[in-house]
C-alpha positions in Angstrom: -15.9 31.6 85.5 -16.3 30.6 89.2 -19.8 28.8 89.9 -21.9 30.6 92.6 -21.8 28.5 96.0 -24.6 26.4 96.6 -26.8 26.6 99.7 -26.1 23.8 102.4 -29.5 22.3 101.6 -28.8 22.2 97.8 -25.4 20.6 98.6 -26.9 17.9 101.0 -29.8 17.3 98.3 -27.2 16.9 95.6 -25.1 14.7 97.7 -28.0 12.3 98.5 -28.8 12.0 94.9 -25.3 11.1 93.6 -23.1 10.0 96.4 -23.2 6.5 97.7 -25.5 6.4 100.8 -22.8 4.3 102.6 -20.6 7.4 102.6 -21.9 8.9 105.7 -21.6 12.5 107.2 -20.8 13.7 110.7 -24.0 15.0 112.5 -26.4 13.4 109.8 -29.6 15.1 111.2 -28.0 18.4 111.0 -24.6 18.2 108.7 -22.1 21.0 108.5 -21.0 22.5 105.3 -17.2 23.2 105.9 -15.8 25.6 103.2 -12.5 26.8 104.7 -10.0 25.6 107.3 -6.9 27.2 109.0 -4.8 25.8 111.8 -7.1 24.0 114.4 -10.3 25.8 113.1 -13.0 25.1 110.5 -15.5 27.3 109.1 -18.9 26.8 107.5 -20.6 28.8 104.7 -21.8 31.3 107.0 -18.4 32.0 108.4 -18.9 30.3 111.8 -15.6 29.1 113.4 -15.5 25.5 114.7 -12.8 24.1 117.0 -11.4 21.0 115.4 -10.6 18.5 118.1 -10.5 15.2 115.9 -8.9 16.0 112.5 -5.6 14.2 112.9 -5.1 14.1 109.1 -4.3 17.9 109.1 -1.5 17.2 111.3 0.5 20.4 111.6 -2.9 22.4 111.0 -5.4 22.9 108.4 -3.8 24.7 105.2 -0.3 25.5 106.8 1.2 28.0 104.7 4.6 26.3 104.6 2.9 23.0 103.4 0.7 24.9 100.9 3.6 26.9 99.5 6.0 23.6 99.2 3.0 22.0 97.1 2.4 24.9 95.0 6.1 25.7 94.0 6.7 21.9 93.1 3.6 21.8 91.3 4.8 24.5 88.9 7.9 22.6 88.3 7.2 18.8 87.9 4.9 16.1 89.0 5.5 12.6 87.8 5.9 9.0 88.9 9.0 7.8 90.5 10.6 5.9 87.7 12.6 9.0 87.0 15.4 10.3 89.4 14.2 13.0 91.6 16.0 14.5 94.8 12.5 14.8 96.7 12.1 11.1 96.7 15.6 10.3 98.1 15.8 13.3 100.4 12.3 12.5 101.9 13.4 8.8 102.5 16.7 10.0 104.1 14.8 12.5 106.4 12.6 9.6 107.5 15.2 7.3 108.1 16.6 9.6 110.6 13.5 9.5 112.7 13.3 5.7 112.9 15.5 2.7 114.4 18.4 2.0 112.2 17.1 -1.3 111.0 14.0 0.3 109.5 15.9 1.6 106.5 13.9 0.7 103.3 11.0 2.7 102.0 8.0 2.2 99.9 5.8 5.5 99.1 2.2 5.1 98.4 -1.0 7.3 98.4 -3.0 6.1 101.4 -2.8 4.4 104.7 -5.0 1.7 103.2 -2.4 1.0 100.4 0.4 1.1 103.0 -1.2 -1.6 105.3 -1.9 -3.6 102.2 1.6 -3.4 101.0 2.8 -4.6 104.6 0.5 -7.5 104.5 2.2 -8.6 101.0 5.6 -7.9 102.4 4.9 -10.0 105.6 3.4 -12.8 103.6 6.4 -12.8 101.0 9.1 -12.7 103.7 7.4 -15.4 106.0 5.9 -17.6 103.3 2.9 -17.9 105.6 -0.5 -16.5 105.4 -2.2 -16.2 108.9 -2.4 -12.8 110.6 -3.1 -11.9 114.3 -5.1 -8.7 115.1 -6.5 -6.9 118.1 -10.1 -6.8 118.5 -12.2 -3.9 117.1 -9.1 -3.0 115.1 -9.5 -1.1 111.7 -6.5 -1.1 109.2 -8.1 0.2 106.1 -10.9 -0.1 103.5 -9.4 -2.4 100.9 -10.6 -5.9 100.8 -7.4 -7.6 102.1 -7.7 -5.1 105.1 -11.4 -5.5 105.9 -10.4 -9.2 106.3 -8.1 -8.2 109.2 -10.4 -5.4 110.6 -12.7 -6.9 113.2 -14.2 -3.4 113.4 -15.5 -4.2 109.9 -15.6 -7.8 109.2 -17.9 -8.7 112.0 -20.6 -6.9 110.2 -19.8 -8.1 106.7 -18.8 -11.8 105.8 -17.3 -12.6 109.2 -13.9 -13.8 110.2 -11.6 -15.7 107.8 -9.9 -18.9 109.0 -6.6 -17.4 108.6 -7.3 -14.3 110.9 -7.0 -14.7 114.6 -8.3 -12.1 117.0 -6.6 -11.1 120.2 -8.1 -9.0 123.1 -7.3 -5.4 123.1 -4.7 -4.6 125.8 -7.2 -2.3 127.5 -6.4 -1.9 131.3 -9.6 -0.1 132.0 -12.4 -2.2 130.6 -10.5 -5.3 129.3 -9.6 -8.7 130.5 -6.7 -7.5 132.7 -7.2 -4.2 134.4 -5.3 -1.6 136.1 -5.2 -3.7 139.4 -3.4 -6.7 137.6 0.1 -7.2 138.8 1.6 -7.5 135.2 -1.2 -6.8 132.5 1.4 -6.6 129.8 2.5 -10.3 130.2 -1.0 -11.3 130.7 -2.4 -9.9 127.4 0.8 -11.0 125.6 0.2 -14.5 126.8 -3.2 -14.3 125.1 -1.4 -13.9 121.9 0.6 -17.0 122.7 -2.4 -19.0 123.4 -3.9 -18.0 120.0 -0.8 -19.3 118.5 -1.2 -22.4 120.4 -4.8 -23.0 119.5 -3.9 -22.3 115.9 -1.2 -25.1 116.2 -4.0 -27.6 117.7 -6.3 -26.6 114.6 -3.6 -27.9 112.2 -2.7 -24.5 110.9 1.0 -25.0 111.7 2.5 -27.1 108.8 2.9 -27.2 105.1 0.8 -29.7 103.1 3.6 -32.0 101.9 7.1 -33.3 102.6 8.8 -30.8 100.0 7.0 -27.8 101.6 8.1 -29.0 104.9 11.7 -29.0 103.8 11.2 -25.6 102.0 9.8 -24.4 105.3 12.8 -25.4 107.2 15.2 -24.1 104.7 13.4 -20.6 104.8 13.7 -20.4 108.4 17.3 -21.4 108.3 18.4 -18.6 105.8 21.0 -17.4 108.3 22.9 -20.6 108.2 25.6 -20.9 105.4 24.8 -24.6 104.8 21.8 -26.8 105.6 21.9 -30.6 105.1 18.5 -32.3 105.0 18.4 -36.2 105.5 15.5 -37.8 103.9 15.1 -40.9 106.1 11.8 -41.0 108.2 13.8 -40.8 111.3 15.7 -37.6 110.2 12.7 -36.1 108.9 10.9 -36.7 112.4 13.8 -35.1 114.2 13.9 -32.0 111.8 10.2 -31.7 112.0 10.1 -31.7 115.9 13.1 -29.1 115.9 11.3 -26.6 113.7 7.6 -27.2 114.5 7.6 -24.0 116.8 8.5 -21.9 113.7 6.1 -23.7 111.3 2.7 -22.2 112.2 1.8 -20.3 109.4 1.7 -16.9 110.7 2.8 -14.1 108.5 2.2 -11.2 110.9 0.9 -9.6 114.0 -0.8 -6.1 113.0 -1.5 -3.7 115.4 -2.1 0.3 115.9 0.6 1.5 118.1 -2.2 3.1 120.1 -5.6 1.5 119.0 -7.9 4.2 118.2 -11.2 2.7 116.9 -10.8 0.4 119.6 -11.3 3.2 122.2 -8.1 5.3 122.3 -6.2 2.6 124.1 -2.9 2.8 125.6 -1.3 -0.6 125.8 0.8 -1.5 129.0 4.4 -0.8 128.5 6.3 -4.0 127.5 3.1 -5.6 125.7 4.6 -5.0 122.2 7.8 -6.5 123.1 6.4 -9.5 124.6 4.2 -10.2 121.7 6.9 -9.6 119.3 8.7 -12.6 121.0 5.9 -14.9 120.5 5.2 -13.7 116.8 8.9 -14.2 115.9 9.0 -17.6 117.5 6.0 -18.4 115.2 7.8 -17.3 112.2 5.9 -14.0 111.9 6.8 -10.3 111.8 5.3 -7.6 113.8 3.5 -4.5 111.9 3.1 -1.3 113.6 0.2 0.9 112.1 1.3 4.4 112.8 -1.2 5.9 110.6 -3.1 7.8 113.1 -0.6 8.3 116.1 2.8 8.8 114.5 4.9 11.9 113.8 5.2 13.2 117.2 1.5 13.0 118.3 2.3 11.3 121.4 4.7 14.2 122.5 7.3 12.5 124.2 8.4 10.2 121.2 8.1 10.7 117.3 6.6 7.4 117.1 3.8 5.8 119.4 5.5 2.4 119.3 8.4 4.0 121.2 6.0 4.3 124.2 6.6 0.5 124.5 10.4 1.0 125.5 13.7 1.1 123.7 13.9 -2.7 123.5 10.9 -2.9 121.2 11.4 -2.4 117.3 8.8 -3.4 114.8 9.7 -5.2 111.5 7.4 -3.1 109.5 6.0 0.5 110.2 3.1 2.1 108.1 2.3 5.8 107.8 -0.7 7.6 106.2 -2.0 10.9 105.1 -1.1 12.8 108.2 2.6 12.8 107.1 1.3 15.0 104.1 -1.0 17.0 106.1 -4.0 15.3 104.4 -2.2 15.4 100.9 -2.6 11.6 99.6 0.9 10.4 100.7 1.8 7.3 102.6 4.8 5.2 103.5 6.0 1.7 104.5 9.4 1.6 106.3 11.0 -1.9 106.8 14.1 -3.8 107.1 16.5 -4.8 104.2 15.9 -8.4 104.6 12.1 -8.0 104.4 12.5 -5.7 101.3 15.0 -8.1 99.5 12.6 -11.2 100.0 9.9 -9.1 98.3 12.0 -8.2 95.5 13.3 -11.8 95.2 9.9 -12.6 93.4 11.1 -10.7 90.3 7.9 -9.0 90.2 8.3 -5.1 90.2 6.5 -3.0 92.9 5.2 0.1 91.1 2.7 2.8 92.5 2.3 5.4 89.8 2.1 8.5 92.0 3.5 7.1 95.2 6.5 9.2 96.1 5.9 11.8 93.3 8.0 15.0 93.6 4.9 17.1 94.9 3.9 14.4 97.7 7.6 14.3 98.8 7.9 18.1 98.7 4.9 18.3 101.0 6.2 15.4 103.3 9.6 17.3 103.8 7.5 20.5 104.5 5.5 18.7 107.2 8.8 17.4 108.7 10.2 21.0 108.6 7.1 22.4 110.4 7.2 19.8 113.1 10.6 20.6 113.7 10.5 24.4 113.5 7.4 24.8 115.4 8.7 22.3 118.0 5.3 20.4 117.8 6.4 17.4 119.5 7.2 19.5 122.7 3.9 21.4 122.0 1.9 18.1 122.1 3.5 17.1 125.2 2.8 20.4 127.1 -0.8 20.9 125.7 -1.7 17.3 126.1 -0.5 17.2 129.7 -2.6 20.4 130.3 -5.5 18.9 128.7 -5.2 15.7 130.5 -4.9 17.5 133.9 -8.2 19.5 133.2 -10.0 16.2 132.1 -9.0 14.3 135.3 -10.4 17.2 137.3 -13.8 16.8 135.5 -13.5 13.0 136.2 -13.5 13.8 140.0 -16.4 16.1 139.4 -18.5 13.9 137.1 -19.4 10.3 137.8 -20.1 9.8 134.2 -16.3 9.9 133.4 -14.9 6.7 134.0 -11.5 7.1 132.7 -9.2 9.5 131.2 -6.2 8.0 129.1 -3.6 9.2 126.6 -0.3 10.5 125.6 0.3 13.9 124.0 -2.5 14.9 121.7 -4.1 11.3 121.6 -6.6 11.3 124.4 -9.6 9.3 125.3 -12.5 10.1 127.9 -14.4 7.0 128.7 -18.0 7.9 129.5 -19.9 5.2 131.7 -23.3 4.5 133.2 -22.1 2.9 136.3 -18.8 3.3 138.1 -18.8 -0.4 139.3 -19.7 -2.2 136.0 -18.2 0.4 133.7 -21.1 0.2 131.4 -20.6 2.2 128.4 -22.8 5.5 128.3 -23.4 5.5 124.5 -26.6 7.6 124.5 -25.0 10.1 126.6 -21.9 10.2 124.4 -23.8 10.8 121.3 -26.0 13.5 122.8 -22.8 15.3 124.3 -21.1 15.4 120.9 -24.4 16.9 119.4 -24.3 19.5 122.2 -20.7 20.1 121.8 -21.3 20.9 117.9 -23.9 23.5 119.0 -21.2 25.3 121.0 -18.9 25.2 117.9 -16.7 22.3 119.0 -16.2 19.3 116.8 -15.6 16.1 118.8 -16.5 12.5 118.1 -16.7 9.3 119.8 -15.0 5.6 119.3 -14.5 2.3 121.1 -16.8 -0.8 120.7 -19.6 1.1 122.8 -19.2 4.3 120.9 -18.7 5.9 124.3 -15.1 7.2 124.3 -14.5 10.8 123.5 -11.5 11.0 121.0 -9.2 13.9 120.9 -6.8 13.9 118.1 -6.8 17.4 116.9 -4.1 19.1 114.7 -0.9 19.5 116.5 -1.3 23.2 116.7 -4.2 22.8 119.2 -3.4 25.3 122.0 -3.8 25.7 125.9 -6.7 28.1 125.4 -8.4 25.6 123.1 -8.1 22.9 125.7 -9.6 25.1 128.3 -12.3 26.0 126.2 -13.2 22.4 125.3 -13.1 21.3 129.0 -15.1 24.1 130.3 -17.8 23.4 127.8 -17.8 19.8 128.4 -18.1 20.6 132.2 -21.1 23.1 131.7 -22.9 20.4 129.4 -22.2 17.5 131.9 -23.5 19.7 134.7 -26.6 20.5 132.7 -27.2 16.7 131.9 -26.8 15.8 135.6 -29.4 18.6 136.5 -31.8 17.1 134.0 -31.4 13.5 135.2 -32.0 14.8 138.7 -35.1 16.5 137.7 -36.3 13.6 135.9 -35.9 11.3 139.0 -37.7 13.8 141.2 -40.5 13.8 138.7 -40.6 10.2 138.5 -40.7 9.7 142.2 -43.5 12.4 142.5 -45.7 10.7 140.2 -45.6 7.2 142.3 
């Protein structure tokens, strides 16, 4: 027998009583109770429709019928772990391999983006035999302890930065160290990573603790050679040490979202990743591209956001999360044979009970089918370009809009208090988000100043949705400007 639906207030009271208070709600002063969703729309308990501009997890649209059908049909047949042969697992891996560069040909399936990034960290450390990680400032890579440690967005408010974590500046050409007027921001930001490596060398984080570890490091870095003769005299050791010192800084990986999201919907300058990868590889590390929020055609012109960096750049590890299952708990790590074999060489089995189960893989296959059948990559390009055009027009009209940036259906609108100083308009952004909710539009903010409006809607987001959102933003900003002007007049009149 189905239980009667609680009122919104009853649900809120129960949640406050039995759910951890750190599990926060959107719009905490007046939270929504969402009971249904379809496509790019969500519905509350009274049937009111809200336009969802931020739910990237429902990648091809909430409750897409093809995805729901695939899950239902496979659930009726079998759902079990991956220790049994099943075509869904291998079929899905094969389909993914067709979307990736050839060298990224080995797959691990998991249940969440956090699990994927944790495994990527383990793969990198096992392959390189190193510990240190370089990350971008204000990055977020997941909620596991291992990932909080490499997420400045989180660890700055907790136990602080570990000595093996090194933080590089976000390659933000609007409000970062090197801006749009710099002659070569990609190189300038990449040089910051190189400087971090040099500084870590000076702090003594480049060498193993004893002679035998030194020889082991040299041997590991010379795996490509068929033979390696090591002489044990002090002179020879000195020569060998000097030759390989550049590769002995203990960096395991450079982690980066291909488009930093929590960092403020950032579009790194083209070529930045390629230059960073050169520095990282010289230091013995690998490059991990976190595609959890931005992959699978969201950027429009490419299937993967890292491809915006140019054809010459290929990461060593790519991680994916719940959007690949349209919200179903499925995730994936793609890497090279060499890295996978180094991981297997430990002799310790990697087993994830329901990573890659038949139902998850059936859903993953259905999502890929929908992306192709509905041409969602092309759609993201067309609608994203239209949305960007409308937003740029608003930038000309409203001084509070400092920057509009994005690709496909990944777009950020940077709100500022002052055009010259580019001071984040945090309070104004929060007010605008609240007012948009009252107009039945769900939008949110990101960035260190919580002032960047973030657009990451389901991929079925349409032209009319884009126009509706921008027209509403225009109306609300106009009202805010009038109110501000009235307050200034009142203030002057009272003097």
